[in-house]
N, C-alpha and C positions, 0 to 999 in steps of 0.2 A: 518352404513349400516348393515342390518341384515345378519346373516350367510347364509341364503338361497339365498339372492341376490348375495352375494359375490361368492358363489359356482356357481350360474347360469352364472355370468360374466366370471369366470375362464373357465367354460365349453364351453361357446361361443367362447372365445379366442382360446382354443385348437382346436375346430371344424374349425375355420377360418384358423388356422395355417396349419392344415392338408389339407384343400381345397387349400390353396396357394401353398403348396408343390406339390400337385397333378397337379396343373397348371404349376409350374415352372420346374418340372423334364423334361417334353418333350421339353421345351424351352432350358434348359441346354444341352439336348441331341443334339439338332440342332446346338447349338453354339459349342459344343465339336467337332462334325464332321467337321464343317466349319473351326474351328481353326486348326485341324489336316491337313486338305486338303490345307489350305492357306499357312501354314508354313512347309509343308512336305519336301520341297526340301532343307531346311536349316539345318535340323537335321537328324542324322542317322536313317534309317528306323526302326531299332530295338528299339531305344529309343521312337520313335513316337508310334510304336505299343504297347509298354509297357505302356506308359502313356494313350493312347487311350483305351486300354483294361481295365486298372484300373478304368478309369473314367466311361466307359460303364457298367462295373460290379457293381460299387457303385450305379450308377443311376438306374440300373435294380433292385437291391436289395431295394433301396428306394421306387421305384414304387410299387414293390410287398408288401412292408411293409405298405405303405399308403393305398393301395387298401384293404389289409387284415384288417387294423385297422378301416377303414370306414365302413366295414361290421360288425364289432364287437366293436361298440363305447363304451368306458368307462368301459371295462372289468377290467382295472387297474386304479390306482389312477391318478388324473390329473397331479400330479408332475412326475409320472413315464412316462406318455405319452409325456410330455414336454421333459423329459430326453431322450427319444427315438429319438425325432426330433433333439435335440441338437447333439446327436452322429452323425446322418446322415448328418446334416448341416456342422458340424466341419470336418468330413472326406472329404466331397466334397470340402470344402475350402482348406484343406491341399493338396489335389490332384491338384487343380487349382494353388495353390502356387508353387507346384513342377513343374507344367507346365511353370510358369513364369521363375523359376530358370533354367529350361531346355532350354527354347527357346530364352530368351531375349538376352543372350550373343552371340548367333549364328546369330542374325538377323542384317541386315544393319539398318542405322539410320531411314530411312523412315518407315520400318516395325516395328521398336521398338516403334515408336510413335503410330502406329496403335494398337500394343499390349497393350500399356498403356491405350489408350482410351477404347479399348474393355474390359480390366480388370476393369477399373473404372466404366464402364456401368454395368458390371456384379455385382460389389459391390453395386452400387446404387440400381439396380433393386432388388437384393436379400435382401437388407436392408428394402426396402419398403414392401416386402413380409413378413418380420419377425418382424414387429413393435409390434406384440402382445407379444413377448417373449424377454426380455432383454438378457437372457442367449443365446438363439439361435442367436440373432443379433450379439453379440460379438464373438460367436463361428464361425460365418461366416466371419465377417469382419477382425478379427485379423490375421489368418494364411495367407490368400491371400493378405491382405493389407500390412503386415510386409514383405512378400516376395517381393512384388512390390517395397516397399520403400527401401529395402536393395539393390536390383539390381540398382535402380536409384541412390542411394547414392554412389554406387561404380563406377558410370559412369562419364561422362564429367561434367564440371562445370554447364552447362545448365541443365543437368539431375539432378544434386544435388539441384539446385534451384527448379526444377519441383517436386523433392521429398519433399521439405519443403512445397510447395504449396499443394501437394497431401496429406501430413500428416495433414495439417490444414483442408483440405476438409473432410478427412475421420473421423478424431478423434475429430474435433471441430464442424464444420458445420453440417456434416451428422449425427453425434451422437446427437447433440442438436436438429436437425430437427426430427429425429426418436423418441427421448424422448418426444418432444412436441406432435407429432402425436399419440404416444402411450397414453399419458395422456388424450388427447381429445377423443381418441377411447374408452378408458376405462370409461371415464366420460359419454360418450354417452350410453355405454352398461349399466352402473349403473342406469342412469335415465330411460332407457327403461325397465329394469327388475323391478326396484323399482316401477315405475308407473304401470306396469302389476300386480305386487303383491298387490299394493294398490287398484287397480281396482277390483281384485279378492276378497280382504278382504271386500271392500265396497259392492260388490255384495252379499257376504255371509251375511253381516250385514243387508243389505236391505231386502234380502229374509227372514231373521230371524224376522226382525221387521214387515214385511208384514204378515208373518205367525202368529206371536203372536198378532198382531192387530186384527186378525180375531177370536181369541179365548177368551172364558170367563176365567178369571183368577182363579176362584174357581173350576169349573168342567172340564175344558180342552176341552170342545166341543165349537162349534161356538157361538159367542156372538150375541146380537140383531142387531148390525149394519151389520154384515156379513149376517145374516138371511134376513134382508131387501134387501140387494144387491142381494142375491141369489134368493129371491122371485121374484124380478123384472126381473132378467135374465130368470128364469124358465118360468115366465108368457109369455114373448115374444117368447121364443122358442116353448112352447106348442101352442101358438096362430098360429105361422107359420106352425107347424106340425098338427094343429087341434087335439091335443092330450089332454087327461084329466090331470089336475093338482090337487093333493090332499095335504091338509094341516091338520096335527094333532096337536091340542093344548092339553097340559096335565097340570093338577094342582095337587100338592100333597095335599091330604085331611088332613084338620086340622093341617096344618104345624105350625101355630102360637102356638097352644097348645103343639105341639111336642117341639118346641124351648123353650117354657116356662118351660116345665117339665125336659127336658134333657140338656138344655143349647145350646148355639150357636155353640160350637165346634161339638157336636153330630149332630146338625142341618146341619152343613156344610158337615159332613160325609154322612148324609142321602141324601143330594142333589147330592153328588158325585156318590153314588151308583145308583141313578135314572138316572143320566147322562150316566153312564156306560151301563145301560140297553138300553137306547135310541141309544147310539153309536153302540151297537151290532145289532140294528135293521136296520142300514144302509146296505142295500144289494147291491146297485148299486152305481156307481161313482157319479151320480147326486143327490142321496139322501143326505139329510143334517139334522143332529140333532143339535139343538141349545137351549141355555137358553134364554127364552123369557123375563124373568124378575122375580126376587124373587124366588118363588117356582114353577113358570110356565115354561114349556118347550114346544118346538115345534119340529115337524118332518116333513120336506118337502119331498114330494114324487112325482116328475115329472113323467108323462106318467104312472100314476097309477089310476085306476078307483076306485069308491067308495067301491066296494066289496074287492078289494085288500087292500085299505087303512084301511077298517074296520078290516080285518084279522091281519094286522100289529099292529093296535091299541090294539086289544084284546090280542095279544101275548105280547105286552109291558105291559099291565095291569097285566096279569098273572105273568110275569117275576118279576115285581116290588113286587108283593105280595109274590112271592116265595123267595125273598131276606130275608124275615122273620125278618124285622126290627121292634122291639117291639115299640108299641105306646099305652100306657095305657090310654091316654085321647081321643083316637079316638072313635067316636060314631058309626062307621060302622064295625070295626074290631080290633083285638088285635095287628095287625101289620100295618105298613104303607101301605096305598093304594093310588090310584089316580083316579081322574075323567078325562075323555078324551072326547074331541069333535073333530069330523071329518067333513071336508067339501071338496067337489070335484066339480070342474068346468072345462068345456072345454072353454078356453078363446077365445073371439072374440072381435071385435071392439065395440060391444054394451055393453060389461061388463068392469068393473074396477077391478083392483087388490084388492082394499079395500073390495070389496064384498066377496071375498074368505075369508079374515081375519075375517070379520064381521060374516059370517056364521059359521066359525069354532069356534069363540068366543061364538056365540049363542048356538051352540051345546054343548060346554063345560058348559055353564050356565045351559042348560037343564039336563046335566048329574049330576051336583051338585044338582039341584032342585029335581031330581028323586031319590035321595038317595045316591049319590056318589058311588065310586068304580064300575064304569060302563062306557061303551062307548056309545055315542050318535052320530048319523050321520045325517048331514043336506045336502040336495041337492039344488043346485041353478043353473040356466043357462041350457045349453044343457045337455041332458042325458049323464051321464058318467059311 
C-alpha cells in the first residue's frame, strides 16, 4: 500500500475517533448523573460529590478538547492526536473504575448486579466507539475492567464465578471482536482510498493521453485528426449561429529543397518555428492551429469573416518571413517563406464542409501559382 493511502487511512481513523468521542461524551454525562442519583443513598454525600465532580470535570475538558481539535484538524501529527485521545479515555476509565470501587461494596446484592450490568454495557459501548485505536481501546477497558473484576473476585462465590465469566468476555471475546472489527474497518478504508487514488491516477493518465492524442508529435500543435474533429464541430456551431467560418491553409515554400540542403533535423526545426508562429496567431479559445500534413499547416478561425481571416493570414506570412530562416535554394526569397490560401463560408444546409476545405486548398494552389510568398482568398457560399 502506498504511503499516501496509509496516511489517508490513519487520518480517516483519527477523524472517526474524534467524532465518536464527541458523540460519547454527552452519553457518558447522562450515565454519570444517573449513576450518582441512583446510588446516592448508599454512599456518603461527600464521596458522591467528589466522584461526580471529577467525572463532570473530565468530561467537560474532553468535550472542550474535541470541539477545539475538530475546528483545527491535523495541526499536530496523527500519533499525537491519538495520544491525546488515549489520555482522555484512560482518565475517564480510571474515574469510572474508582466509582466501582467506591460504590459496589456499599450496595445490596440486587444493586450490585445492576452496577455490574451497567459497567459492562459502558465497557462494551466504549469499545465499539474505539475500534479504530488499539491503544485507546485498552486504555479504556483495562482500568474499569480490572476494577470490576477485583471487586467481583473479592465477593461471594457466585460473584467470583461471574468475575471469571466477565474476564473471558472482556479480554477474550470482546477483545477478539474489536480486533476483527478493526481489521475489517481498516481494510474497508484501505480499499476506499486505494480505489480513489487509482481512479484519480487513471483520470490523469486518461486526460494526458487524450491531450497528447490531439497533438502533433513534432510541432506540438494540433494534429490532422483533431483538426478534422474541430472542423466538423465548428461547422455545426457556425451553421446554428449563421456565422462565418474561415480556414487558412499554409504551405512552406520549397520545403523539399530546404530539407535536401540543410538536412531533416534543420527541416524539423523549421516546421517547429512555423508552428510556433501559427500558435501565436490563435487569438480566441475556438481558434485552432494544426499541422495539416508534411510542410502544410492549417488555422481554423470560427466566427471570422474573410477580411479578418485575410489579416490573420497576412500577419502569419510576415511573421514567418521575419523569423529569418535562411533558405539558399528558395526561388522567391533568401529566407523561408510560405504560401497561404484562405476560404470563408457561412455554413448552411445547402453546403458541405468539404467545400470549405476544397476552396482553401484551391486558394493555396493559386498562391503557389501566382509566385508563392503570398496570400490568396477564395469566397464561396453566402457572403462572409
